[in-house]
Structures are given as C-alpha cells and as structure tokens.
Steps between C-alpha positions, in 0.01 A plus 500: 500500500661842529543755223878455494719196434875448521645253248847363564732224395529231766838620630356847559179392675616601851553858375171485312318408821658794681386734223155344499468546876579870462246544219229272634547293185487138392806303387514296180801281412627567150404249233389486136149622584579729793451829318186378324350408839608835646345697214174311541465562871697806610531869424859542623796269438847513656749275319813410699727393213696642212318749281552279196309209652216726607474680166489174306237369740265796476548604137256245348235596758490876444178634346427856612678728746169594662419137575835324544626449857793711607829311507804603703826308471720471810854381431628192685726724709193698619666830409259638242129487417426578135144542368497328159121505441252766610725766645223760482242243601629407843845364416689807617303503825568131556874552446494787752329275756800268481729781611391420857701177463808685380430421134559808284221583255620567144239717329530539123171664393582831333278731706623367835867513398448870428320558828167553320155360564331255261131491409471160660671622816272799531197278446612266779559792737149630441328163517413522130547299185579606143205462265673573168816300554651570159545862609762423763789466258457851364427657840792328675728610216380857547570476873866437421522843339308711750198537721173367360186668635264297715135607498245379752139509381260421781189532287244525386695574186610382159860427404609467138843339506743440214710183455793651695288585805475234771161463666514384862191380686421322823650151513274212400522158341198512270382693197126523437402539135162665448285539193157657485218606273449867419329700772561251782439633850757517778293281732484225238877512451567488874260211553647299212859547614414409858329182382803403291745573780284298739487208256880505476548548875687828451464811714491844336819597684684224311429664163787684333289676236183471296551501123283556196520623142561863417174482306324517839669820615171694487301246703445693821320209661806281458732772629279578800446133580871425519552816707232379742698176537806706593689386192704646215358460150747473211393548137697291251550578132384256234848361423564419867166320534542307176847377594330265749296197397138498614428149630123548485291598195422873494278738309779756532612392152226734379706793626835361382611334825580139587307554821486746787483356851738207455772658279489824699563308821776290346672802342596640841516184713848396614462125451267517201270248667122519500360410840141573398385472140257757368178521697197690372270680740234692311678775306841436658770241428777431750816288484785477751867425437820502701 
C-alpha cells in the first residue's frame, strides 16, 4: 500500500490509472465506502470526479485538520486540481505535483494566494512539526499583513511563547509524557524514558517532544535528562493538562491535576492515541502517545 490513492468513478478509471502511475499511487474505484477506506489507509487522496461528490463523500469523515488525509479533487476534464481538505497539510503540494500531467493546481489558501509563507509550509521546509497547533491560525493571519519574525534557538535555552507564537521542533510521531517526584536525578529520568521507549519499540529520533506539567519547571533533573536524550521538553499549564482524560489512576489529583504523564502526552499528540499507558520506574512516570 502506498501513501496516496486515486479514487475515480468507473468511466474515469483509465485517467485515474495514468494519474496514479505518475504519483506512484494506488487506484480505488468509487463506491459508497471508497472514501472511508481511503481515509483509513492513506494520507493523500486524489478524487477524479465532481467536487460535489467528493465533498459529500469526505464531509462525514473529517475530524481534525492535523490528522485528516489531504484531498485534492481533479475534474473529469483533467483541467484543474483543487485541494478541498488539507491545503496547508500537503494538499497544495499534491495539487502542484499534478501540474506535471498538465493539470492546473488551483490554490485557495489565503497565505499562498498572497504569495506568503504559512507556518505549516515553513515547518515542512525545515523538517519540523508544529507543537502548539492552535497558534497557526493567528500566525498565518499575521503573515497576510506583513513579515512575521522567525527565531532559531539552538539551545541550551528556554523559550516562553504566547498563544500566537508557533513552536516548531524536529519532526516526530510520538509525544512522551513525563512525571516525576521532587528532586529526581537526570540519570533516573533518562533511564526511565529509555526503558519506556524500548518497551514501545520507539527510537528517540521518532519523538516529537517530551511534555510535563508546568509545576515541574524547576526540576533540573527532568530538564537535564530530556536534554541528554536530545529532546525538547514542553511545560503545559494546568488547564491544558486537565482538558485530557487520564486513563490510569494518578496521585496528581493531590496537586489539582487529572494526571501528568498520560494527559500531558495526549495534550500534544496529533491522533490523541496512547501507545503506551503510564509506566512507573522508581521516581519517574512515562506515557507515550501519538
């Protein structure tokens, strides 16, 4: 299975196969469950059909722009390619790929139509991902009006960012939530995280960020341990942590939190899925989400 699929009505399947050959994609004949199957197994969808059919097919399946596949509609005359889902998340790029077949990309995202960059586009260029995804609306809107400064912090360092500041870090699929007792040592943190990653079969380079509660911002052992792992540690405020359910019982209720490791991981994870429930190693708790 490839990462891209071309869905087409039966009469358009020959054109769909030509498009699929150019993209290295699979072909899926259109039917009642075609889009559901595509959303379950692919990250990029090209729909060779009218936009109305495609929109009605995908609308009930949409959940979150950071997780939904990109969808590009190609008209039956093969003149235009229109991203209808996920323009900033690969849809615009997919439409541009189709230009090699003489299909004109129709880009409608505001920043691109003004010749401006988007946060998501900058992140992709730099091999990064956006940690605080809610920030992109405000930052992209600001980019329409003028240049927005881009700061590179190579560390060691501390960044305090407001809600309208996008935080970009090295790409990764997983978020590691970490809790600890007061005065924990860096070596204990590092050992615990490595054990949890090993248990889940995840390499450190696959981690997007490490997350914990802001109540741990003075724990130098936690900070140094994550730094030793080569990771970025994000401190979350109480409201952000408590917005997520803690699947496992936690003594964090004593400090006003639903939990630490599990909700911190889920708060940032793209799919909001726990891949490793909370594990306790001495003074450190670790949970992993994606």
